All heavy atoms as a GROMACS GRO file, in nm:
protein
  580
    1MET      N    1   6.412   5.731  16.335
    1MET     CA    2   6.464   5.838  16.419
    1MET      C    3   6.474   5.788  16.564
    1MET      O    4   6.382   5.728  16.615
    1MET     CB    5   6.370   5.958  16.411
    1MET     CG    6   6.418   6.080  16.486
    1MET     SD    7   6.556   6.168  16.413
    1MET     CE    8   6.483   6.237  16.266
    2VAL      N    9   6.586   5.816  16.625
    2VAL     CA   10   6.609   5.783  16.766
    2VAL      C   11   6.608   5.913  16.845
    2VAL      O   12   6.675   6.009  16.807
    2VAL     CB   13   6.744   5.711  16.786
    2VAL    CG1   14   6.766   5.678  16.932
    2VAL    CG2   15   6.752   5.586  16.701
    3ILE      N   16   6.530   5.916  16.954
    3ILE     CA   17   6.522   6.035  17.038
    3ILE      C   18   6.570   5.998  17.178
    3ILE      O   19   6.512   5.913  17.244
    3ILE     CB   20   6.379   6.090  17.043
    3ILE    CG1   21   6.330   6.122  16.901
    3ILE    CG2   22   6.372   6.213  17.132
    3ILE    CD1   23   6.183   6.152  16.892
    4VAL      N   24   6.677   6.063  17.221
    4VAL     CA   25   6.735   6.040  17.354
    4VAL      C   26   6.714   6.165  17.437
    4VAL      O   27   6.742   6.276  17.391
    4VAL     CB   28   6.885   6.008  17.344
    4VAL    CG1   29   6.942   5.976  17.483
    4VAL    CG2   30   6.912   5.894  17.248
    5THR      N   31   6.662   6.148  17.558
    5THR     CA   32   6.635   6.261  17.646
    5THR      C   33   6.703   6.241  17.781
    5THR      O   34   6.703   6.131  17.835
    5THR     CB   35   6.483   6.279  17.667
    5THR    OG1   36   6.422   6.291  17.539
    5THR    CG2   37   6.452   6.402  17.749
    6LEU      N   38   6.760   6.350  17.834
    6LEU     CA   39   6.829   6.347  17.963
    6LEU      C   40   6.775   6.461  18.051
    6LEU      O   41   6.771   6.576  18.008
    6LEU     CB   42   6.980   6.368  17.941
    6LEU     CG   43   7.066   6.394  18.065
    6LEU    CD1   44   7.078   6.268  18.149
    6LEU    CD2   45   7.203   6.445  18.025
    7GLN      N   46   6.734   6.428  18.174
    7GLN     CA   47   6.695   6.529  18.273
    7GLN      C   48   6.820   6.561  18.355
    7GLN      O   49   6.843   6.505  18.462
    7GLN     CB   50   6.586   6.475  18.364
    7GLN     CG   51   6.450   6.467  18.301
    7GLN     CD   52   6.351   6.412  18.401
    7GLN    OE1   53   6.335   6.291  18.413
    7GLN    NE2   54   6.285   6.501  18.473
    8ARG      N   55   6.900   6.651  18.305
    8ARG     CA   56   7.033   6.676  18.360
    8ARG      C   57   7.032   6.724  18.505
    8ARG      O   58   7.120   6.691  18.584
    8ARG     CB   59   7.106   6.777  18.272
    8ARG     CG   60   7.251   6.787  18.304
    8ARG     CD   61   7.324   6.868  18.198
    8ARG     NE   62   7.466   6.863  18.226
    8ARG     CZ   63   7.526   6.940  18.317
    8ARG    NH1   64   7.457   7.027  18.386
    8ARG    NH2   65   7.655   6.929  18.338
    9ALA      N   66   6.934   6.803  18.544
    9ALA     CA   67   6.931   6.858  18.680
    9ALA      C   68   6.925   6.749  18.787
    9ALA      O   69   6.973   6.769  18.899
    9ALA     CB   70   6.812   6.953  18.696
   10LYS      N   71   6.870   6.633  18.752
   10LYS     CA   72   6.857   6.523  18.848
   10LYS      C   73   6.976   6.428  18.846
   10LYS      O   74   6.979   6.330  18.919
   10LYS     CB   75   6.729   6.445  18.820
   10LYS     CG   76   6.603   6.528  18.843
   10LYS     CD   77   6.479   6.446  18.820
   10LYS     CE   78   6.353   6.528  18.846
   10LYS     NZ   79   6.232   6.449  18.824
   11CYS      N   80   7.074   6.455  18.761
   11CYS     CA   81   7.192   6.368  18.749
   11CYS      C   82   7.272   6.369  18.879
   11CYS      O   83   7.294   6.474  18.940
   11CYS     CB   84   7.280   6.417  18.633
   11CYS     SG   85   7.430   6.321  18.610
   12ILE      N   86   7.318   6.250  18.920
   12ILE     CA   87   7.399   6.238  19.042
   12ILE      C   88   7.548   6.216  19.010
   12ILE      O   89   7.628   6.199  19.099
   12ILE     CB   90   7.347   6.124  19.134
   12ILE    CG1   91   7.351   5.989  19.062
   12ILE    CG2   92   7.207   6.158  19.184
   12ILE    CD1   93   7.324   5.869  19.151
   13GLY      N   94   7.582   6.213  18.880
   13GLY     CA   95   7.721   6.203  18.840
   13GLY      C   96   7.784   6.066  18.858
   13GLY      O   97   7.904   6.056  18.882
   14CYS      N   98   7.707   5.961  18.842
   14CYS     CA   99   7.759   5.825  18.865
   14CYS      C  100   7.847   5.773  18.751
   14CYS      O  101   7.921   5.678  18.769
   14CYS     CB  102   7.644   5.728  18.889
   14CYS     SG  103   7.546   5.696  18.740
   15ASN      N  104   7.837   5.833  18.631
   15ASN     CA  105   7.920   5.800  18.516
   15ASN      C  106   7.877   5.673  18.440
   15ASN      O  107   7.942   5.633  18.346
   15ASN     CB  108   8.068   5.788  18.557
   15ASN     CG  109   8.163   5.808  18.441
   15ASN    OD1  110   8.145   5.898  18.361
   15ASN    ND2  111   8.263   5.724  18.433
   16TYR      N  112   7.770   5.606  18.479
   16TYR     CA  113   7.727   5.484  18.411
   16TYR      C  114   7.690   5.509  18.265
   16TYR      O  115   7.720   5.428  18.178
   16TYR     CB  116   7.608   5.418  18.482
   16TYR     CG  117   7.642   5.353  18.613
   16TYR    CD1  118   7.551   5.353  18.718
   16TYR    CD2  119   7.764   5.289  18.632
   16TYR    CE1  120   7.581   5.294  18.839
   16TYR    CE2  121   7.795   5.230  18.755
   16TYR     CZ  122   7.703   5.232  18.857
   16TYR     OH  123   7.732   5.173  18.977
   17CYS      N  124   7.626   5.623  18.237
   17CYS     CA  125   7.585   5.652  18.099
   17CYS      C  126   7.707   5.666  18.008
   17CYS      O  127   7.706   5.619  17.894
   17CYS     CB  128   7.498   5.777  18.092
   17CYS     SG  129   7.574   5.924  18.162
   18VAL      N  130   7.813   5.726  18.059
   18VAL     CA  131   7.935   5.743  17.981
   18VAL      C  132   8.000   5.607  17.954
   18VAL      O  133   8.049   5.581  17.845
   18VAL     CB  134   8.034   5.837  18.053
   18VAL    CG1  135   8.164   5.849  17.976
   18VAL    CG2  136   7.972   5.974  18.073
   19GLU      N  137   7.996   5.518  18.051
   19GLU     CA  138   8.052   5.385  18.034
   19GLU      C  139   7.974   5.304  17.931
   19GLU      O  140   8.031   5.229  17.854
   19GLU     CB  141   8.054   5.311  18.167
   19GLU     CG  142   8.153   5.369  18.265
   19GLU     CD  143   8.151   5.298  18.400
   19GLU    OE1  144   8.104   5.183  18.408
   19GLU    OE2  145   8.194   5.360  18.498
   20MET      N  146   7.841   5.320  17.928
   20MET     CA  147   7.756   5.244  17.838
   20MET      C  148   7.747   5.304  17.697
   20MET      O  149   7.733   5.232  17.600
   20MET     CB  150   7.614   5.232  17.896
   20MET     CG  151   7.608   5.160  18.026
   20MET     SD  152   7.659   4.989  18.006
   20MET     CE  153   7.687   4.943  18.175
   21ALA      N  154   7.751   5.437  17.688
   21ALA     CA  155   7.736   5.505  17.559
   21ALA      C  156   7.831   5.625  17.550
   21ALA      O  157   7.787   5.740  17.552
   21ALA     CB  158   7.591   5.549  17.540
   22PRO      N  159   7.961   5.599  17.541
   22PRO     CA  160   8.058   5.710  17.542
   22PRO      C  161   8.049   5.803  17.421
   22PRO      O  162   8.095   5.916  17.428
   22PRO     CB  163   8.193   5.638  17.546
   22PRO     CG  164   8.166   5.501  17.494
   22PRO     CD  165   8.026   5.469  17.532
   23ILE      N  166   7.987   5.758  17.314
   23ILE     CA  167   7.972   5.844  17.196
   23ILE      C  168   7.865   5.949  17.220
   23ILE      O  169   7.873   6.060  17.167
   23ILE     CB  170   7.940   5.758  17.071
   23ILE    CG1  171   8.061   5.671  17.038
   23ILE    CG2  172   7.900   5.845  16.953
   23ILE    CD1  173   8.038   5.570  16.930
   24GLN      N  174   7.766   5.919  17.303
   24GLN     CA  175   7.654   6.011  17.326
   24GLN      C  176   7.663   6.089  17.456
   24GLN      O  177   7.602   6.194  17.469
   24GLN     CB  178   7.522   5.934  17.324
   24GLN     CG  179   7.481   5.884  17.189
   24GLN     CD  180   7.486   5.990  17.081
   24GLN    OE1  181   7.544   5.969  16.977
   24GLN    NE2  182   7.428   6.104  17.105
   25PHE      N  183   7.736   6.038  17.554
   25PHE     CA  184   7.742   6.102  17.686
   25PHE      C  185   7.886   6.131  17.726
   25PHE      O  186   7.977   6.055  17.694
   25PHE     CB  187   7.679   6.012  17.793
   25PHE     CG  188   7.532   5.989  17.776
   25PHE    CD1  189   7.486   5.879  17.706
   25PHE    CD2  190   7.438   6.077  17.828
   25PHE    CE1  191   7.349   5.857  17.688
   25PHE    CE2  192   7.302   6.057  17.811
   25PHE     CZ  193   7.258   5.946  17.741
   26GLN      N  194   7.902   6.239  17.801
   26GLN     CA  195   8.029   6.269  17.866
   26GLN      C  196   7.999   6.339  17.998
   26GLN      O  197   7.890   6.389  18.018
   26GLN     CB  198   8.118   6.356  17.778
   26GLN     CG  199   8.067   6.495  17.753
   26GLN     CD  200   8.156   6.573  17.656
   26GLN    OE1  201   8.222   6.514  17.573
   26GLN    NE2  202   8.155   6.704  17.668
   27MET      N  203   8.096   6.340  18.087
   27MET     CA  204   8.079   6.406  18.216
   27MET      C  205   8.133   6.548  18.208
   27MET      O  206   8.239   6.572  18.150
   27MET     CB  207   8.152   6.329  18.326
   27MET     CG  208   8.101   6.188  18.348
   27MET     SD  209   7.924   6.175  18.377
   27MET     CE  210   7.913   6.238  18.543
   28SER      N  211   8.060   6.641  18.264
   28SER     CA  212   8.102   6.781  18.267
   28SER      C  213   8.213   6.798  18.370
   28SER      O  214   8.199   6.755  18.484
   28SER     CB  215   7.983   6.870  18.303
   28SER     OG  216   8.028   7.001  18.329
   29LYS      N  217   8.320   6.863  18.330
   29LYS     CA  218   8.428   6.893  18.425
   29LYS      C  219   8.387   7.007  18.518
   29LYS      O  220   8.441   7.022  18.626
   29LYS     CB  221   8.554   6.929  18.349
   29LYS     CG  222   8.613   6.812  18.275
   29LYS     CD  223   8.736   6.849  18.199
   29LYS     CE  224   8.788   6.727  18.124
   29LYS     NZ  225   8.902   6.758  18.039
   30LYS      N  226   8.288   7.083  18.476
   30LYS     CA  227   8.243   7.199  18.553
   30LYS      C  228   8.162   7.160  18.676
   30LYS      O  229   8.185   7.207  18.785
   30LYS     CB  230   8.161   7.291  18.464
   30LYS     CG  231   8.125   7.423  18.525
   30LYS     CD  232   8.055   7.511  18.423
   30LYS     CE  233   8.024   7.646  18.482
   30LYS     NZ  234   7.960   7.734  18.384
   31ASP      N  235   8.062   7.070  18.658
   31ASP     CA  236   7.976   7.033  18.772
   31ASP      C  237   7.966   6.883  18.798
   31ASP      O  238   7.894   6.841  18.887
   31ASP     CB  239   7.836   7.094  18.756
   31ASP     CG  240   7.761   7.041  18.634
   31ASP    OD1  241   7.812   6.949  18.566
   31ASP    OD2  242   7.651   7.092  18.607
   32GLY      N  243   8.036   6.801  18.720
   32GLY     CA  244   8.038   6.657  18.744
   32GLY      C  245   7.913   6.584  18.702
   32GLY      O  246   7.894   6.468  18.738
   33LYS      N  247   7.826   6.648  18.625
   33LYS     CA  248   7.703   6.585  18.578
   33LYS      C  249   7.717   6.542  18.433
   33LYS      O  250   7.802   6.592  18.359
   33LYS     CB  251   7.584   6.681  18.593
   33LYS     CG  252   7.550   6.710  18.737
   33LYS     CD  253   7.426   6.795  18.746
   33LYS     CE  254   7.386   6.817  18.891
   33LYS     NZ  255   7.256   6.881  18.901
   34SER      N  256   7.629   6.453  18.392
   34SER     CA  257   7.630   6.401  18.257
   34SER      C  258   7.587   6.506  18.156
   34SER      O  259   7.501   6.590  18.183
   34SER     CB  260   7.534   6.281  18.249
   34SER     OG  261   7.530   6.233  18.118
   35VAL      N  262   7.646   6.498  18.038
   35VAL     CA  263   7.611   6.586  17.926
   35VAL      C  264   7.574   6.497  17.807
   35VAL      O  265   7.651   6.408  17.770
   35VAL     CB  266   7.729   6.678  17.887
   35VAL    CG1  267   7.695   6.759  17.763
   35VAL    CG2  268   7.768   6.768  18.003
   36LEU      N  269   7.457   6.519  17.750
   36LEU     CA  270   7.416   6.450  17.629
   36LEU      C  271   7.471   6.530  17.512
   36LEU      O  272   7.428   6.643  17.486
   36LEU     CB  273   7.263   6.440  17.622
   36LEU     CG  274   7.201   6.369  17.503
   36LEU    CD1  275   7.255   6.228  17.486
   36LEU    CD2  276   7.050   6.367  17.514
   37ILE      N  277   7.567   6.473  17.441
   37ILE     CA  278   7.639   6.543  17.336
   37ILE      C  279   7.544   6.581  17.221
   37ILE      O  280   7.461   6.501  17.180
   37ILE     CB  281   7.756   6.456  17.285
   37ILE    CG1  282   7.853   6.429  17.401
   37ILE    CG2  283   7.828   6.524  17.169
   37ILE    CD1  284   7.958   6.325  17.372
   38LYS      N  285   7.560   6.704  17.173
   38LYS     CA  286   7.482   6.761  17.062
   38LYS      C  287   7.333   6.771  17.092
   38LYS      O  288   7.250   6.764  17.003
   38LYS     CB  289   7.504   6.682  16.932
   38LYS     CG  290   7.646   6.686  16.882
   38LYS     CD  291   7.659   6.611  16.752
   38LYS     CE  292   7.804   6.609  16.706
   38LYS     NZ  293   7.822   6.529  16.586
   39SER      N  294   7.298   6.786  17.219
   39SER     CA  295   7.156   6.792  17.256
   39SER      C  296   7.107   6.937  17.262
   39SER      O  297   7.185   7.031  17.266
   39SER     CB  298   7.133   6.725  17.391
   39SER     OG  299   7.202   6.795  17.494
   40VAL      N  300   6.975   6.951  17.262
   40VAL     CA  301   6.910   7.081  17.273
   40VAL      C  302   6.835   7.085  17.406
   40VAL      O  303   6.763   6.990  17.440
   40VAL     CB  304   6.811   7.100  17.156
   40VAL    CG1  305   6.735   7.231  17.169
   40VAL    CG2  306   6.885   7.094  17.023
   41ASN      N  307   6.852   7.194  17.481
   41ASN     CA  308   6.789   7.208  17.612
   41ASN      C  309   6.651   7.273  17.598
   41ASN      O  310   6.637   7.378  17.538
   41ASN     CB  311   6.876   7.293  17.704
   41ASN     CG  312   6.818   7.309  17.842
   41ASN    OD1  313   6.720   7.245  17.879
   41ASN    ND2  314   6.879   7.395  17.920
   42SER      N  315   6.552   7.208  17.655
   42SER     CA  316   6.418   7.266  17.662
   42SER      C  317   6.363   7.244  17.801
   42SER      O  318   6.324   7.132  17.836
   42SER     CB  319   6.326   7.201  17.557
   42SER     OG  320   6.196   7.252  17.568
   43LYS      N  321   6.368   7.348  17.884
   43LYS     CA  322   6.316   7.343  18.021
   43LYS      C  323   6.377   7.231  18.105
   43LYS      O  324   6.308   7.160  18.176
   43LYS     CB  325   6.165   7.333  18.018
   43LYS     CG  326   6.098   7.452  17.953
   43LYS     CD  327   5.949   7.438  17.950
   43LYS     CE  328   5.887   7.557  17.878
   43LYS     NZ  329   5.744   7.548  17.865
   44GLY      N  330   6.507   7.214  18.094
   44GLY     CA  331   6.576   7.113  18.175
   44GLY      C  332   6.582   6.974  18.114
   44GLY      O  333   6.647   6.886  18.167
   45PHE      N  334   6.517   6.954  18.000
   45PHE     CA  335   6.522   6.827  17.929
   45PHE      C  336   6.614   6.845  17.809
   45PHE      O  337   6.584   6.922  17.718
   45PHE     CB  338   6.383   6.783  17.883
   45PHE     CG  339   6.294   6.739  17.994
   45PHE    CD1  340   6.221   6.830  18.068
   45PHE    CD2  341   6.283   6.604  18.026
   45PHE    CE1  342   6.139   6.790  18.171
   45PHE    CE2  343   6.202   6.563  18.130
   45PHE     CZ  344   6.129   6.655  18.203
   46PHE      N  345   6.724   6.772  17.809
   46PHE     CA  346   6.819   6.780  17.699
   46PHE      C  347   6.787   6.667  17.602
   46PHE      O  348   6.787   6.549  17.639
   46PHE     CB  349   6.962   6.767  17.752
   46PHE     CG  350   7.006   6.888  17.829
   46PHE    CD1  351   6.963   6.909  17.959
   46PHE    CD2  352   7.086   6.983  17.770
   46PHE    CE1  353   7.001   7.021  18.030
   46PHE    CE2  354   7.125   7.097  17.840
   46PHE     CZ  355   7.083   7.116  17.970
   47THR      N  356   6.758   6.703  17.476
   47THR     CA  357   6.712   6.605  17.378
   47THR      C  358   6.804   6.602  17.258
   47THR      O  359   6.847   6.706  17.208
   47THR     CB  360   6.570   6.640  17.332
   47THR    OG1  361   6.485   6.648  17.447
   47THR    CG2  362   6.514   6.535  17.239
   48PHE      N  363   6.832   6.480  17.212
   48PHE     CA  364   6.913   6.458  17.094
   48PHE      C  365   6.833   6.369  16.999
   48PHE      O  366   6.786   6.263  17.039
   48PHE     CB  367   7.046   6.390  17.131
   48PHE     CG  368   7.128   6.350  17.013
   48PHE    CD1  369   7.190   6.446  16.934
   48PHE    CD2  370   7.145   6.217  16.981
   48PHE    CE1  371   7.266   6.407  16.824
   48PHE    CE2  372   7.221   6.178  16.871
   48PHE     CZ  373   7.282   6.274  16.793
   49LYS      N  374   6.818   6.412  16.874
   49LYS     CA  375   6.746   6.334  16.773
   49LYS      C  376   6.845   6.291  16.666
   49LYS      O  377   6.924   6.374  16.619
   49LYS     CB  378   6.634   6.417  16.710
   49LYS     CG  379   6.526   6.456  16.808
   49LYS     CD  380   6.419   6.538  16.741
   49LYS     CE  381   6.313   6.580  16.843
   49LYS     NZ  382   6.210   6.664  16.782
   50SER      N  383   6.839   6.164  16.630
   50SER     CA  384   6.932   6.112  16.531
   50SER      C  385   6.864   6.011  16.439
   50SER      O  386   6.789   5.925  16.487
   50SER     CB  387   7.050   6.044  16.601
   50SER     OG  388   7.134   5.982  16.507
   51PRO      N  389   6.893   6.016  16.310
   51PRO     CA  390   6.842   5.914  16.219
   51PRO      C  391   6.924   5.784  16.228
   51PRO      O  392   6.887   5.682  16.171
   51PRO     CB  393   6.855   5.979  16.082
   51PRO     CG  394   6.969   6.075  16.098
   51PRO     CD  395   6.962   6.123  16.240
   52ASP      N  396   7.035   5.789  16.301
   52ASP     CA  397   7.127   5.675  16.312
   52ASP      C  398   7.079   5.578  16.421
   52ASP      O  399   7.098   5.602  16.540
   52ASP     CB  400   7.267   5.728  16.346
   52ASP     CG  401   7.371   5.618  16.354
   52ASP    OD1  402   7.339   5.502  16.323
   52ASP    OD2  403   7.485   5.649  16.393
   53HIS      N  404   7.022   5.466  16.378
   53HIS     CA  405   6.969   5.368  16.474
   53HIS      C  406   7.077   5.284  16.541
   53HIS      O  407   7.047   5.208  16.633
   53HIS     CB  408   6.866   5.278  16.405
   53HIS     CG  409   6.737   5.349  16.376
   53HIS    ND1  410   6.633   5.352  16.466
   53HIS    CD2  411   6.696   5.422  16.270
   53HIS    CE1  412   6.534   5.423  16.417
   53HIS    NE2  413   6.570   5.467  16.297
   54THR      N  414   7.203   5.298  16.498
   54THR     CA  415   7.310   5.221  16.561
   54THR      C  416   7.338   5.267  16.704
   54THR      O  417   7.400   5.194  16.781
   54THR     CB  418   7.440   5.226  16.479
   54THR    OG1  419   7.484   5.362  16.470
   54THR    CG2  420   7.419   5.170  16.339
   55ILE      N  421   7.291   5.386  16.742
   55ILE     CA  422   7.314   5.436  16.879
   55ILE      C  423   7.209   5.384  16.977
   55ILE      O  424   7.225   5.398  17.098
   55ILE     CB  425   7.318   5.590  16.884
   55ILE    CG1  426   7.181   5.650  16.852
   55ILE    CG2  427   7.427   5.646  16.796
   55ILE    CD1  428   7.167   5.796  16.888
   56THR      N  429   7.104   5.323  16.925
   56THR     CA  430   6.992   5.282  17.010
   56THR      C  431   7.033   5.188  17.121
   56THR      O  432   7.000   5.210  17.238
   56THR     CB  433   6.880   5.216  16.925
   56THR    OG1  434   6.841   5.307  16.823
   56THR    CG2  435   6.761   5.179  17.010
   57GLU      N  436   7.105   5.083  17.088
   57GLU     CA  437   7.140   4.981  17.188
   57GLU      C  438   7.224   5.040  17.301
   57GLU      O  439   7.194   5.017  17.419
   57GLU     CB  440   7.215   4.865  17.122
   57GLU     CG  441   7.241   4.751  17.219
   57GLU     CD  442   7.311   4.632  17.156
   57GLU    OE1  443   7.327   4.629  17.033
   57GLU    OE2  444   7.349   4.542  17.231
   58SER      N  445   7.327   5.117  17.268
   58SER     CA  446   7.413   5.172  17.374
   58SER      C  447   7.338   5.273  17.460
   58SER      O  448   7.355   5.276  17.582
   58SER     CB  449   7.539   5.234  17.315
   58SER     OG  450   7.507   5.341  17.229
   59CYS      N  451   7.250   5.352  17.398
   59CYS     CA  452   7.172   5.450  17.475
   59CYS      C  453   7.069   5.381  17.564
   59CYS      O  454   7.043   5.426  17.675
   59CYS     CB  455   7.105   5.550  17.382
   59CYS     SG  456   7.222   5.666  17.307
   60GLU      N  457   7.012   5.271  17.516
   60GLU     CA  458   6.918   5.194  17.600
   60GLU      C  459   6.991   5.133  17.719
   60GLU      O  460   6.937   5.127  17.830
   60GLU     CB  461   6.847   5.088  17.518
   60GLU     CG  462   6.739   5.146  17.428
   60GLU     CD  463   6.670   5.042  17.342
   60GLU    OE1  464   6.722   4.930  17.323
   60GLU    OE2  465   6.561   5.075  17.290
   61LEU      N  466   7.113   5.085  17.698
   61LEU     CA  467   7.194   5.033  17.809
   61LEU      C  468   7.223   5.142  17.911
   61LEU      O  469   7.218   5.118  18.031
   61LEU     CB  470   7.324   4.972  17.756
   61LEU     CG  471   7.314   4.840  17.683
   61LEU    CD1  472   7.448   4.803  17.620
   61LEU    CD2  473   7.265   4.729  17.774
   62ALA      N  474   7.252   5.262  17.862
   62ALA     CA  475   7.277   5.375  17.952
   62ALA      C  476   7.152   5.408  18.032
   62ALA      O  477   7.159   5.433  18.152
   62ALA     CB  478   7.322   5.497  17.871
   63ALA      N  479   7.036   5.405  17.967
   63ALA     CA  480   6.909   5.434  18.036
   63ALA      C  481   6.881   5.330  18.144
   63ALA      O  482   6.836   5.364  18.253
   63ALA     CB  483   6.795   5.438  17.935
   64LYS      N  484   6.908   5.203  18.114
   64LYS     CA  485   6.885   5.096  18.212
   64LYS      C  486   6.984   5.104  18.328
   64LYS      O  487   6.950   5.072  18.442
   64LYS     CB  488   6.894   4.960  18.145
   64LYS     CG  489   6.777   4.930  18.054
   64LYS     CD  490   6.793   4.796  17.985
   64LYS     CE  491   6.680   4.775  17.886
   64LYS     NZ  492   6.701   4.655  17.804
   65ALA      N  493   7.106   5.147  18.300
   65ALA     CA  494   7.210   5.153  18.404
   65ALA      C  495   7.193   5.274  18.496
   65ALA      O  496   7.241   5.272  18.609
   65ALA     CB  497   7.348   5.158  18.340
   66CYS      N  498   7.124   5.376  18.450
   66CYS     CA  499   7.110   5.499  18.528
   66CYS      C  500   7.032   5.474  18.658
   66CYS      O  501   6.916   5.434  18.654
   66CYS     CB  502   7.038   5.606  18.445
   66CYS     SG  503   7.015   5.761  18.533
   67PRO      N  504   7.094   5.496  18.774
   67PRO     CA  505   7.025   5.467  18.900
   67PRO      C  506   6.910   5.562  18.933
   67PRO      O  507   6.822   5.528  19.011
   67PRO     CB  508   7.136   5.477  19.005
   67PRO     CG  509   7.240   5.563  18.944
   67PRO     CD  510   7.231   5.542  18.795
   68VAL      N  511   6.910   5.681  18.872
   68VAL     CA  512   6.802   5.777  18.900
   68VAL      C  513   6.701   5.784  18.785
   68VAL      O  514   6.608   5.865  18.789
   68VAL     CB  515   6.856   5.917  18.936
   68VAL    CG1  516   6.916   5.917  19.074
   68VAL    CG2  517   6.956   5.966  18.834
   69LYS      N  518   6.720   5.702  18.682
   69LYS     CA  519   6.623   5.686  18.570
   69LYS      C  520   6.588   5.819  18.504
   69LYS      O  521   6.471   5.852  18.489
   69LYS     CB  522   6.496   5.613  18.617
   69LYS     CG  523   6.523   5.480  18.685
   69LYS     CD  524   6.590   5.384  18.590
   69LYS     CE  525   6.619   5.252  18.658
   69LYS     NZ  526   6.724   5.176  18.594
   70ILE      N  527   6.689   5.894  18.464
   70ILE     CA  528   6.666   6.025  18.402
   70ILE      C  529   6.696   6.024  18.251
   70ILE      O  530   6.693   6.129  18.187
   70ILE     CB  531   6.751   6.134  18.470
   70ILE    CG1  532   6.900   6.100  18.464
   70ILE    CG2  533   6.704   6.156  18.612
   70ILE    CD1  534   6.991   6.212  18.508
   71ILE      N  535   6.721   5.906  18.194
   71ILE     CA  536   6.748   5.893  18.052
   71ILE      C  537   6.636   5.815  17.987
   71ILE      O  538   6.596   5.709  18.038
   71ILE     CB  539   6.882   5.821  18.026
   71ILE    CG1  540   6.998   5.895  18.093
   71ILE    CG2  541   6.908   5.803  17.876
   71ILE    CD1  542   7.128   5.817  18.098
   72SER      N  543   6.584   5.865  17.876
   72SER     CA  544   6.482   5.790  17.802
   72SER      C  545   6.526   5.780  17.656
   72SER      O  546   6.590   5.871  17.602
   72SER     CB  547   6.344   5.854  17.812
   72SER     OG  548   6.342   5.977  17.743
   73VAL      N  549   6.490   5.668  17.593
   73VAL     CA  550   6.524   5.643  17.453
   73VAL      C  551   6.398   5.598  17.382
   73VAL      O  552   6.331   5.505  17.428
   73VAL     CB  553   6.633   5.533  17.440
   73VAL    CG1  554   6.670   5.511  17.295
   73VAL    CG2  555   6.755   5.569  17.522
   74LYS      N  556   6.366   5.664  17.271
   74LYS     CA  557   6.249   5.628  17.192
   74LYS      C  558   6.288   5.616  17.046
   74LYS      O  559   6.370   5.693  16.997
   74LYS     CB  560   6.139   5.733  17.205
   74LYS     CG  561   6.080   5.744  17.342
   74LYS     CD  562   5.972   5.851  17.348
   74LYS     CE  563   5.923   5.866  17.491
   74LYS     NZ  564   5.828   5.976  17.505
   75GLU      N  565   6.230   5.519  16.980
   75GLU     CA  566   6.250   5.504  16.835
   75GLU      C  567   6.119   5.537  16.765
   75GLU      O  568   6.012   5.493  16.807
   75GLU     CB  569   6.291   5.361  16.801
   75GLU     CG  570   6.436   5.332  16.828
   75GLU     CD  571   6.478   5.198  16.771
   75GLU    OE1  572   6.455   5.098  16.836
   75GLU    OE2  573   6.534   5.199  16.661
   76THR      N  574   6.130   5.613  16.657
   76THR     CA  575   6.011   5.646  16.579
   76THR      C  576   6.029   5.603  16.435
   76THR      O  577   6.136   5.575  16.391
   76THR     CB  578   5.982   5.798  16.582
   76THR    OG1  579   6.096   5.867  16.532
   76THR    CG2  580   5.950   5.845  16.721
   0.00000   0.00000   0.00000
Protein backbone atom coordinates (compact mmCIF):
# COMPACT_ATOMS: atom_id res chain seq x y z
CA MET A 1 0.00 0.00 0.00
CA VAL A 2 1.26 3.47 -0.91
CA ILE A 3 0.02 6.41 1.17
CA VAL A 4 0.47 9.93 -0.24
CA THR A 5 -0.39 12.95 1.91
CA LEU A 6 -0.64 16.63 0.93
CA GLN A 7 -0.99 19.62 3.30
CA ARG A 8 -2.89 21.69 0.77
CA ALA A 9 -3.29 24.86 2.86
CA LYS A 10 0.49 25.38 2.80
CA CYS A 11 0.77 24.95 -0.99
CA ILE A 12 2.39 27.89 -2.81
CA GLY A 13 1.27 26.77 -6.28
CA CYS A 14 4.71 26.14 -7.77
CA ASN A 15 3.44 23.25 -9.98
CA TYR A 16 6.47 20.97 -9.35
CA CYS A 17 4.29 18.12 -8.06
CA VAL A 18 2.22 18.17 -11.24
CA GLU A 19 5.37 18.06 -13.36
CA MET A 20 6.78 15.10 -11.39
CA ALA A 21 3.54 13.12 -10.88
CA PRO A 22 0.82 14.32 -13.28
CA ILE A 23 -1.29 11.21 -12.67
CA GLN A 24 -1.63 12.01 -8.95
CA PHE A 25 -1.53 15.82 -8.84
CA GLN A 26 -3.20 18.68 -10.68
CA MET A 27 -3.46 22.41 -10.09
CA SER A 28 -6.78 23.90 -9.04
CA LYS A 29 -8.11 26.50 -11.45
CA LYS A 30 -10.06 27.99 -8.54
CA ASP A 31 -7.18 28.90 -6.18
CA GLY A 32 -3.97 27.85 -7.99
CA LYS A 33 -3.02 25.25 -5.38
CA SER A 34 -2.17 21.60 -5.85
CA VAL A 35 -4.87 18.93 -5.68
CA LEU A 36 -4.10 15.32 -4.81
CA ILE A 37 -6.43 13.40 -7.12
CA LYS A 38 -8.91 10.99 -5.47
CA SER A 39 -7.77 12.03 -1.99
CA VAL A 40 -9.75 12.27 1.25
CA ASN A 41 -9.54 15.43 3.38
CA SER A 42 -9.00 15.06 7.11
CA LYS A 43 -8.31 18.33 8.94
CA GLY A 44 -6.36 19.87 6.07
CA PHE A 45 -4.39 16.72 5.24
CA PHE A 46 -5.42 15.23 1.91
CA THR A 47 -4.57 11.52 1.79
CA PHE A 48 -4.63 9.03 -1.05
CA LYS A 49 -4.11 5.30 -0.45
CA SER A 50 -3.30 2.97 -3.31
CA PRO A 51 -2.26 -0.68 -3.65
CA ASP A 52 -0.48 0.34 -6.89
CA HIS A 53 3.23 0.65 -6.09
CA THR A 54 4.02 1.98 -9.57
CA ILE A 55 3.05 5.50 -8.38
CA THR A 56 5.67 5.48 -5.62
CA GLU A 57 8.63 6.77 -7.63
CA SER A 58 6.80 9.70 -9.25
CA CYS A 59 5.17 10.71 -5.94
CA GLU A 60 8.54 10.57 -4.16
CA LEU A 61 10.00 12.82 -6.86
CA ALA A 62 7.12 15.23 -6.31
CA ALA A 63 7.75 15.20 -2.54
CA LYS A 64 11.46 15.93 -3.07
CA ALA A 65 10.75 18.71 -5.57
CA CYS A 66 8.22 20.48 -3.34
CA PRO A 67 9.91 23.64 -1.98
CA VAL A 68 7.63 23.83 1.07
CA LYS A 69 7.85 20.07 1.86
CA ILE A 70 4.11 19.47 2.22
CA ILE A 71 4.00 16.09 0.43
CA SER A 72 4.80 12.80 2.14
CA VAL A 73 4.93 9.29 0.66
CA LYS A 74 4.92 6.10 2.72
CA GLU A 75 4.91 2.47 1.69
CA THR A 76 3.39 -0.19 3.90
